[in-house]
C-alpha positions as a Markdown table, in Angstrom:
| # | Residue | x | y | z |
|---|---|---|---|---|
| 1 | Met | 96.7 | 162.4 | -21.9 |
| 2 | Leu | 94.2 | 165.1 | -21.3 |
| 3 | Met | 93.4 | 167.8 | -23.8 |
| 4 | Leu | 91.2 | 170.9 | -23.9 |
| 5 | Leu | 90.6 | 173.1 | -26.9 |
| 6 | Phe | 89.3 | 176.6 | -26.5 |
| 7 | Ser | 87.9 | 178.5 | -29.5 |
| 8 | Ser | 86.4 | 182.0 | -29.5 |
| 9 | Ser | 85.0 | 181.5 | -33.0 |
| 10 | Ser | 82.4 | 179.0 | -34.3 |
| 11 | Thr | 82.8 | 179.9 | -38.0 |
| 12 | Ser | 86.3 | 178.5 | -38.8 |
| 13 | Val | 86.7 | 174.8 | -39.5 |
| 14 | Gly | 89.4 | 172.2 | -39.9 |
| 15 | Leu | 93.1 | 173.2 | -39.5 |
| 16 | Thr | 92.2 | 176.9 | -39.4 |
| 17 | Ser | 89.9 | 176.3 | -36.4 |
| 18 | Phe | 92.6 | 174.2 | -34.8 |
| 19 | Ala | 95.3 | 176.9 | -35.2 |
| 20 | Ala | 93.0 | 179.6 | -34.1 |
| 21 | Ser | 92.0 | 177.8 | -30.9 |
| 22 | Ser | 94.0 | 177.7 | -27.7 |
| 23 | Leu | 95.2 | 174.3 | -26.6 |
| 24 | Leu | 95.8 | 172.9 | -23.1 |
| 25 | Ile | 97.3 | 169.5 | -23.4 |
| 26 | Gly | 99.5 | 167.3 | -21.2 |
| 27 | Phe | 100.1 | 164.1 | -19.3 |
| 28 | Ser | 100.6 | 163.0 | -15.8 |
| 29 | Gly | 103.1 | 160.7 | -14.0 |
| 30 | Leu | 100.5 | 157.9 | -14.4 |
| 31 | Arg | 102.2 | 154.6 | -14.1 |
| 32 | Thr | 101.6 | 152.3 | -17.1 |
| 33 | Asp | 100.7 | 149.4 | -15.0 |
| 34 | Arg | 97.3 | 151.1 | -14.4 |
| 35 | Phe | 96.3 | 150.4 | -18.0 |
| 36 | Ala | 98.8 | 148.0 | -19.5 |
| 37 | Thr | 97.7 | 144.4 | -19.3 |
| 38 | Asp | 99.9 | 141.5 | -18.1 |
| 39 | Asn | 100.0 | 140.3 | -21.7 |
| 40 | Leu | 102.0 | 143.4 | -22.6 |
| 41 | Leu | 104.6 | 143.5 | -19.8 |
| 42 | Gly | 104.2 | 140.2 | -18.0 |
| 43 | His | 106.5 | 138.3 | -20.4 |
| 44 | Val | 109.3 | 140.9 | -20.4 |
| 45 | Thr | 112.5 | 139.4 | -18.9 |
| 46 | Asp | 115.0 | 141.6 | -20.7 |
| 47 | Trp | 114.0 | 145.1 | -21.7 |
| 48 | Arg | 117.1 | 145.5 | -23.9 |
| 49 | Gln | 116.1 | 142.6 | -26.0 |
| 50 | Ser | 112.5 | 144.0 | -26.4 |
| 51 | Leu | 114.0 | 147.4 | -27.3 |
| 52 | Arg | 116.4 | 145.9 | -29.7 |
| 53 | Ser | 113.5 | 144.1 | -31.5 |
| 54 | Tyr | 111.5 | 147.3 | -31.7 |
| 55 | Val | 114.4 | 149.4 | -33.0 |
| 56 | Asp | 115.4 | 146.8 | -35.7 |
| 57 | Ala | 111.8 | 146.6 | -36.9 |
| 58 | Arg | 111.2 | 150.4 | -37.0 |
| 59 | Phe | 114.4 | 152.0 | -38.2 |
| 60 | Arg | 117.0 | 151.5 | -41.0 |
| 61 | Ser | 119.7 | 149.0 | -40.3 |
| 62 | Asp | 122.5 | 151.6 | -40.7 |
| 63 | Ala | 120.8 | 153.7 | -38.0 |
| 64 | Ala | 119.4 | 151.1 | -35.7 |
| 65 | Asp | 122.6 | 150.5 | -33.7 |
| 66 | Lys | 123.0 | 154.1 | -32.8 |
| 67 | Ile | 119.4 | 154.6 | -32.0 |
| 68 | Phe | 119.4 | 151.6 | -29.7 |
| 69 | Asp | 122.6 | 152.8 | -27.9 |
| 70 | Val | 121.1 | 156.2 | -27.2 |
| 71 | Val | 117.7 | 155.0 | -26.0 |
| 72 | Ala | 119.2 | 152.2 | -23.9 |
| 73 | His | 121.7 | 154.6 | -22.3 |
| 74 | Asn | 118.8 | 156.9 | -21.2 |
| 75 | Tyr | 116.7 | 154.2 | -19.7 |
| 76 | Asp | 119.4 | 152.1 | -18.0 |
| 77 | Arg | 119.5 | 152.3 | -14.2 |
| 78 | Trp | 122.9 | 153.8 | -13.9 |
| 79 | Tyr | 122.5 | 154.9 | -10.3 |
| 80 | Asp | 122.2 | 151.2 | -9.4 |
| 81 | Lys | 125.4 | 150.1 | -11.2 |
| 82 | Thr | 128.4 | 148.9 | -9.2 |
| 83 | Gly | 130.9 | 150.3 | -11.7 |
| 84 | Arg | 131.2 | 147.2 | -13.8 |
| 85 | Phe | 130.1 | 147.2 | -17.4 |
| 86 | Val | 126.5 | 146.4 | -18.1 |
| 87 | Ala | 127.1 | 143.1 | -19.8 |
| 88 | Glu | 129.1 | 141.9 | -16.7 |
| 89 | Thr | 126.3 | 142.6 | -14.3 |
| 90 | Arg | 123.2 | 141.5 | -16.3 |
| 91 | Asp | 123.2 | 137.9 | -14.9 |
| 92 | Asp | 123.5 | 138.7 | -11.2 |
| 93 | His | 122.2 | 142.3 | -11.1 |
| 94 | Glu | 119.6 | 143.1 | -8.6 |
| 95 | Val | 117.9 | 146.4 | -7.7 |
| 96 | Lys | 116.9 | 146.9 | -4.1 |
| 97 | Gly | 116.4 | 143.1 | -3.7 |
| 98 | Glu | 114.4 | 142.8 | -6.9 |
| 99 | Pro | 115.4 | 140.3 | -9.6 |
| 100 | Glu | 116.5 | 141.5 | -13.0 |
| 101 | Ser | 113.2 | 140.4 | -14.7 |
| 102 | Gln | 111.3 | 142.7 | -12.3 |
| 103 | Thr | 113.7 | 145.6 | -13.2 |
| 104 | Ser | 113.3 | 144.9 | -16.9 |
| 105 | Arg | 109.5 | 145.0 | -16.6 |
| 106 | Glu | 109.7 | 148.4 | -14.8 |
| 107 | Ile | 112.0 | 149.9 | -17.5 |
| 108 | Ala | 109.8 | 148.4 | -20.2 |
| 109 | Asp | 106.9 | 150.1 | -18.4 |
| 110 | Glu | 108.6 | 153.4 | -18.6 |
| 111 | Leu | 109.4 | 152.9 | -22.3 |
| 112 | Leu | 105.8 | 152.1 | -23.0 |
| 113 | Ala | 104.5 | 155.1 | -21.1 |
| 114 | Asp | 106.8 | 157.5 | -23.0 |
| 115 | Cys | 106.0 | 155.8 | -26.3 |
| 116 | Arg | 102.2 | 155.7 | -25.9 |
| 117 | Ile | 101.6 | 158.8 | -23.9 |
| 118 | Ala | 104.4 | 161.3 | -23.5 |
| 119 | Ala | 105.8 | 161.4 | -27.1 |
| 120 | Pro | 102.4 | 161.7 | -28.9 |
| 121 | Thr | 101.3 | 164.4 | -26.4 |
| 122 | Ile | 104.5 | 166.5 | -27.0 |
| 123 | Arg | 104.2 | 165.9 | -30.7 |
| 124 | Met | 100.6 | 167.3 | -30.7 |
| 125 | Ala | 101.7 | 170.3 | -28.7 |
| 126 | Lys | 104.5 | 171.0 | -31.1 |
| 127 | Phe | 102.2 | 170.7 | -34.1 |
| 128 | His | 99.7 | 173.2 | -32.6 |
| 129 | Ser | 102.5 | 175.6 | -31.8 |
| 130 | Ala | 103.8 | 175.4 | -35.3 |
| 131 | Cys | 100.3 | 176.1 | -36.7 |
| 132 | Glu | 100.2 | 179.0 | -34.3 |
| 133 | Arg | 103.5 | 180.5 | -35.6 |
| 134 | Arg | 102.4 | 180.1 | -39.2 |
| 135 | Arg | 99.1 | 181.7 | -38.6 |
| 136 | Arg | 100.5 | 184.6 | -36.6 |
| 137 | Arg | 97.3 | 186.7 | -36.4 |
| 138 | His | 94.3 | 185.5 | -34.5 |
| 139 | Ser | 96.1 | 182.3 | -33.4 |
| 140 | Gly | 95.6 | 180.3 | -30.3 |
| 141 | Val | 98.1 | 179.7 | -27.5 |
| 142 | Thr | 99.7 | 176.3 | -26.8 |
| 143 | Tyr | 99.9 | 175.2 | -23.1 |
| 144 | Leu | 101.8 | 171.9 | -22.4 |
| 145 | Tyr | 101.7 | 170.5 | -18.8 |
| 146 | Tyr | 103.2 | 167.6 | -17.0 |
| 147 | Phe | 101.5 | 166.6 | -13.8 |
| 148 | Asn | 103.7 | 164.6 | -11.5 |
| 149 | Asp | 102.0 | 161.9 | -9.5 |
| 150 | Ser | 101.3 | 162.4 | -5.8 |
| 151 | Asp | 101.5 | 159.8 | -3.0 |
| 152 | Val | 97.7 | 159.2 | -3.3 |
| 153 | Ala | 96.4 | 159.7 | -6.8 |
| 154 | Phe | 98.0 | 159.1 | -10.2 |
| 155 | Asp | 95.2 | 160.7 | -12.2 |
| 156 | Leu | 94.9 | 164.4 | -12.8 |
| 157 | Leu | 91.1 | 164.2 | -13.0 |
| 158 | Thr | 91.2 | 163.5 | -9.3 |
| 159 | Tyr | 92.3 | 167.1 | -8.8 |
| 160 | Val | 90.3 | 168.6 | -11.7 |
| 161 | Phe | 87.1 | 167.4 | -10.1 |
| 162 | Gly | 88.2 | 168.5 | -6.6 |
| 163 | Ala | 88.2 | 165.1 | -4.9 |
| 164 | Pro | 90.8 | 166.1 | -2.3 |
| 165 | Leu | 88.5 | 169.0 | -1.2 |
| 166 | Cys | 85.6 | 166.6 | -0.8 |
| 167 | Pro | 86.8 | 163.0 | -0.1 |
| 168 | Gly | 84.5 | 160.2 | -1.1 |
| 169 | Ile | 83.6 | 161.5 | -4.6 |
| 170 | Asp | 83.1 | 158.4 | -6.7 |
| 171 | Pro | 85.0 | 157.0 | -8.5 |
| 172 | Phe | 88.1 | 158.8 | -7.2 |
| 173 | His | 90.4 | 157.8 | -4.4 |
| 174 | Ser | 88.9 | 158.4 | -1.0 |
| 175 | Gly | 92.2 | 159.6 | 0.5 |
| 176 | Pro | 93.5 | 160.6 | 2.9 |
| 177 | Tyr | 94.7 | 163.7 | 1.2 |
| 178 | Ser | 97.3 | 166.1 | 2.5 |
| 179 | Asp | 97.2 | 170.0 | 2.7 |
| 180 | Ala | 99.5 | 169.9 | -0.3 |
| 181 | Asp | 96.9 | 167.8 | -2.3 |
| 182 | Arg | 94.2 | 170.3 | -1.4 |
| 183 | Gln | 96.3 | 173.3 | -2.5 |
| 184 | Ile | 97.2 | 171.6 | -5.7 |
| 185 | Thr | 93.5 | 170.9 | -6.3 |
| 186 | Ile | 92.6 | 174.6 | -5.8 |
| 187 | Asp | 95.3 | 175.6 | -8.3 |
| 188 | Val | 94.3 | 173.0 | -10.9 |
| 189 | Val | 90.6 | 173.8 | -10.7 |
| 190 | Lys | 91.3 | 177.6 | -11.1 |
| 191 | Arg | 93.6 | 177.1 | -14.1 |
| 192 | Trp | 91.3 | 174.7 | -15.9 |
| 193 | Ala | 88.2 | 176.8 | -15.2 |
| 194 | Asn | 90.0 | 179.9 | -16.4 |
| 195 | Phe | 91.1 | 178.1 | -19.6 |
| 196 | Ile | 87.6 | 177.0 | -20.3 |
| 197 | His | 86.3 | 180.6 | -19.7 |
| 198 | Ser | 89.0 | 182.6 | -21.5 |
| 199 | Gly | 91.5 | 180.3 | -23.2 |
| 200 | Gln | 94.2 | 181.3 | -20.7 |
| 201 | Val | 95.6 | 179.3 | -17.7 |
| 202 | Ser | 96.8 | 182.2 | -15.6 |
| 203 | Val | 95.1 | 182.7 | -12.3 |
C-alpha cells in the first residue's frame, strides 16, 4: 500500500486536517510471496480448511457458514473445474500439472493479499471519502488506484522513481523494460508529481 496526503493548510490538526487534505492511496498487483514468509503459507495444504478456521474464529456461528460459502465461492478456481462438484475433485484435482497443495497455497496467497493489503486500503479510502462528504466545504479529494503488475516489476515505486527510464537504478529491477513500461513510468511520475504540487492527479 502506498499513500500520499496533500494539505494546503498547516493550521488544522487531527481529523479536521485529514478531511481537508487530498488523499492518494492504493495498492498494486504485488504478489504476497514477496513479503509473506514460508511460515505463513508453507504449511497450507487446504485453503478451504484455513478459511474455515478463520471464519469460525472471527464471525458468529449463525453467520459463519454463509460467510464461508460466499468467500470460498469467490476464490475457488472455477475455470479449472471439470464440471464435477468440488468435493468430488479435491483428492485428485490438479491445475496445469500442479498438485492441490500448490494450488491451495496460491489461493491462500490471494486471500492474504486481499486481507492484509487490499481491504485495509479500500477501507481507508472510504473513510476519507466519508469525511470529505461530511465536511463539504474546504474538503480534500480521495483518489484510489490499483496498479496491476507488469511482466518485470511488481512494485509501483519502480515506476514512481523512473527506473524504466534509467535502468540500473538501485535497488530496482534492472530490466529489460518495454516501451509500455517507459510510457507507464512517464504517466505515473506526472500524476504523482502533480498530486504533490497541487493535490490533483490530472495531467
